[in-house]
N, CA, C and O of each residue as an XYZ file, in Angstrom:
268
protein
N       0.830     -1.199      0.000
C       0.000      0.000      0.000
C       0.872      1.259      0.000
O       0.447      2.308     -0.486
N       2.091      1.157      0.546
C       2.967      2.328      0.575
C       3.274      2.851     -0.821
O       3.328      4.063     -1.031
N       3.475      1.951     -1.775
C       3.769      2.397     -3.134
C       2.548      3.050     -3.775
O       2.683      3.981     -4.570
N       1.357      2.563     -3.432
C       0.135      3.189     -3.945
C      -0.020      4.585     -3.365
O      -0.340      5.530     -4.086
N       0.207      4.714     -2.067
C       0.109      6.027     -1.413
C       1.094      6.994     -2.058
O       0.739      8.132     -2.364
N       2.327      6.546     -2.265
C       3.348      7.404     -2.862
C       2.955      7.816     -4.281
O       3.131      8.975     -4.659
N       2.436      6.896     -5.053
C       2.040      7.204     -6.435
C       0.896      8.209     -6.479
O       0.911      9.138     -7.286
N      -0.091      8.022     -5.614
C      -1.229      8.950     -5.589
C      -0.781     10.309     -5.055
O      -1.214     11.344     -5.563
N       0.071     10.317     -4.047
C       0.590     11.579     -3.507
C       1.319     12.371     -4.588
O       1.122     13.578     -4.730
N       2.159     11.679     -5.343
C       2.884     12.342     -6.431
C       1.925     12.871     -7.503
O       2.146     13.944     -8.065
N       0.884     12.129     -7.774
C      -0.096     12.575     -8.771
C      -0.837     13.821     -8.288
O      -1.009     14.774     -9.048
N      -1.274     13.817     -7.029
C      -1.936     15.002     -6.480
C      -0.999     16.212     -6.528
O      -1.400     17.313     -6.907
N       0.251     15.982     -6.135
C       1.245     17.057     -6.138
C       1.438     17.612     -7.546
O       1.474     18.827     -7.739
N       1.560     16.729     -8.520
C       1.791     17.146     -9.904
C       0.643     17.983    -10.442
O       0.859     18.916    -11.214
N      -0.573     17.653    -10.037
C      -1.737     18.403    -10.507
C      -1.736     19.823     -9.939
O      -2.055     20.780    -10.646
N      -1.378     19.955     -8.668
C      -1.421     21.259     -8.025
C      -0.175     22.104     -8.252
O      -0.254     23.332     -8.286
N       0.966     21.461     -8.408
C       2.235     22.201     -8.497
C       2.986     21.762     -9.750
O       4.044     21.138     -9.669
N       2.444     22.086    -10.867
C       2.922     21.600    -12.157
C       4.414     21.823    -12.405
O       5.082     20.948    -12.956
N       4.928     22.947    -12.016
C       6.295     23.286    -12.382
C       7.316     22.982    -11.288
O       8.500     23.264    -11.471
N       6.898     22.424    -10.175
C       7.821     22.132     -9.087
C       8.142     20.650     -9.059
O       7.376     19.830     -9.564
N       9.270     20.313     -8.470
C       9.730     18.934     -8.450
C       9.476     18.283     -7.095
O       9.864     18.810     -6.053
N       8.821     17.131     -7.132
C       8.556     16.336     -5.934
C       9.865     15.963     -5.236
O       9.942     15.982     -4.007
N      10.865     15.631     -6.000
C      12.137     15.165     -5.454
C      12.825     16.208     -4.572
O      13.572     15.849     -3.662
N      12.585     17.472     -4.826
C      13.239     18.540     -4.059
C      12.309     19.200     -3.047
O      12.681     20.189     -2.416
N      11.107     18.663     -2.890
C      10.123     19.241     -1.970
C      10.462     18.868     -0.528
O      11.077     17.833     -0.268
N      10.052     19.728      0.401
C      10.256     19.468      1.824
C       9.423     18.272      2.274
O       8.330     18.034      1.761
N       9.955     17.525      3.241
C       9.258     16.344      3.751
C       7.889     16.679      4.324
O       6.961     15.881      4.195
N       7.744     17.834      4.950
C       6.451     18.204      5.529
C       5.388     18.348      4.435
O       4.228     17.998      4.649
N       5.779     18.856      3.274
C       4.842     18.990      2.156
C       4.509     17.612      1.597
O       3.347     17.308      1.329
N       5.537     16.777      1.419
C       5.307     15.419      0.924
C       4.383     14.654      1.861
O       3.492     13.935      1.408
N       4.593     14.806      3.172
C       3.747     14.111      4.151
C       2.296     14.565      4.074
O       1.379     13.773      4.288
N       2.093     15.834      3.769
C       0.726     16.336      3.593
C       0.044     15.641      2.418
O      -1.103     15.208      2.526
N       0.744     15.539      1.312
C       0.188     14.871      0.135
C       0.026     13.371      0.362
O      -0.919     12.767     -0.143
N       0.929     12.775      1.108
C       0.788     11.350      1.433
C      -0.446     11.114      2.298
O      -1.142     10.114      2.120
N      -0.726     12.021      3.229
C      -1.928     11.907      4.045
C      -3.190     12.000      3.203
O      -4.137     11.238      3.397
N      -3.195     12.937      2.271
C      -4.345     13.065      1.368
C      -4.508     11.821      0.506
O      -5.625     11.362      0.266
N      -3.394     11.285      0.047
C      -3.429     10.084     -0.792
C      -3.949      8.890     -0.012
O      -4.757      8.118     -0.528
N      -3.497      8.728      1.225
C      -3.959      7.625      2.058
C      -5.458      7.724      2.294
O      -6.176      6.726      2.215
N      -5.923      8.924      2.583
C      -7.355      9.125      2.792
C      -8.151      8.807      1.527
O      -9.212      8.187      1.603
N      -7.653      9.222      0.380
C      -8.333      8.943     -0.887
C      -8.395      7.445     -1.154
O      -9.431      6.934     -1.580
N      -7.304      6.742     -0.910
C      -7.286      5.296     -1.137
C      -8.203      4.565     -0.160
O      -8.842      3.580     -0.529
N      -8.271      5.033      1.065
C      -9.184      4.420      2.036
C     -10.634      4.643      1.632
O     -11.457      3.734      1.748
N     -10.951      5.831      1.164
C     -12.313      6.106      0.697
C     -12.661      5.254     -0.516
O     -13.783      4.758     -0.623
N     -11.726      5.082     -1.412
C     -11.948      4.230     -2.575
C     -12.211      2.792     -2.138
O     -13.107      2.132     -2.665
N     -11.440      2.315     -1.190
C     -11.621      0.962     -0.677
C     -12.993      0.807     -0.026
O     -13.658     -0.213     -0.212
N     -13.419      1.814      0.738
C     -14.749      1.780      1.350
C     -15.834      1.744      0.281
O     -16.814      1.009      0.404
N     -15.656      2.531     -0.755
C     -16.642      2.578     -1.835
C     -16.740      1.222     -2.528
O     -17.837      0.740     -2.812
N     -15.594      0.614     -2.797
C     -15.597     -0.684     -3.471
C     -16.197     -1.759     -2.580
O     -16.866     -2.666     -3.074
N     -15.969     -1.673     -1.278
C     -16.553     -2.626     -0.334
C     -18.060     -2.424     -0.240
O     -18.821     -3.390     -0.175
N     -18.485     -1.164     -0.234
C     -19.908     -0.840     -0.125
C     -20.679     -1.312     -1.348
O     -21.793     -1.823     -1.230
N     -20.096     -1.145     -2.497
C     -20.788     -1.431     -3.757
C     -20.448     -2.843     -4.233
O     -19.544     -3.038     -5.045
N     -21.174     -3.801     -3.721
C     -20.971     -5.191     -4.121
C     -21.988     -5.553     -5.202
O     -23.034     -4.910     -5.297
N     -21.707     -6.559     -6.009
C     -22.654     -6.957     -7.054
C     -24.020     -7.357     -6.493
O     -25.047     -7.109     -7.126
N     -24.034     -7.972     -5.312
C     -25.315     -8.393     -4.731
C     -26.154     -7.199     -4.291
O     -27.382     -7.225     -4.371
N     -25.480     -6.159     -3.828
C     -26.192     -5.001     -3.298
C     -26.712     -4.094     -4.400
O     -27.695     -3.380     -4.200
N     -26.066     -4.112     -5.562
C     -26.442     -3.153     -6.596
C     -26.146     -3.746     -7.967
O     -25.001     -3.722     -8.419
N     -27.147     -4.266     -8.617
C     -26.956     -4.856     -9.936
C     -27.347     -3.904    -11.062
O     -27.209     -4.242    -12.238
N     -27.831     -2.721    -10.709
C     -28.298     -1.786    -11.736
C     -27.172     -0.997    -12.376
O     -27.358     -0.406    -13.439
N     -26.000     -0.979    -11.742
C     -24.912     -0.165    -12.255
C     -24.963      1.253    -11.750
O     -24.055      2.032    -12.039
N     -25.997      1.625    -10.999
C     -26.120      2.957    -10.430
C     -25.596      2.925     -9.001
O     -25.940      2.033     -8.226
N     -24.781      3.881     -8.664
C     -24.202      3.919     -7.321
C     -25.199      4.512     -6.343
O     -25.727      5.602     -6.566
N     -25.452      3.803     -5.274
C     -26.292      4.294     -4.194
C     -25.362      4.738     -3.067
O     -24.866      3.908     -2.305
N     -25.133      6.020     -2.965
C     -24.213      6.527     -1.947
C     -24.901      6.566     -0.595
O     -26.082      6.904     -0.515
N     -24.189      6.227      0.468
C     -24.771      6.321      1.801
C     -25.007      7.798      2.156
O     -24.318      8.684      1.652
N     -25.975      8.042      3.016
C     -26.285      9.405      3.436
C     -25.112      9.999      4.188
O     -24.465      9.309      4.975
N     -24.832     11.272      3.954
C     -23.760     11.968      4.642
C     -24.373     12.843      5.713
O     -25.280     13.635      5.455
N     -23.860     12.683      6.922
C     -24.402     13.474      8.046
C     -23.749     14.818      8.131
O     -24.081     15.611      9.012
C-alpha cells in the first residue's frame, strides 16, 4: 500500500504544483500529500466494499447518506 500512497501523492502534487519537483520538496509537504493520498485510497476501498454486485446490480451507485 505504501507504493500506492506514494504514487497517488505524487499525482496530487503534480496536478497542483505543475512546475515544481517532488524530489526537491520538503518532507512536511510530501507528508501532507501522502496523508491526502492515504485518505483517498481508504475512501476508494470503502466505496468498493460498499458497492458489491449483490447489493447493486443496476450499475447505479447508491451513496450512503452523509451526516
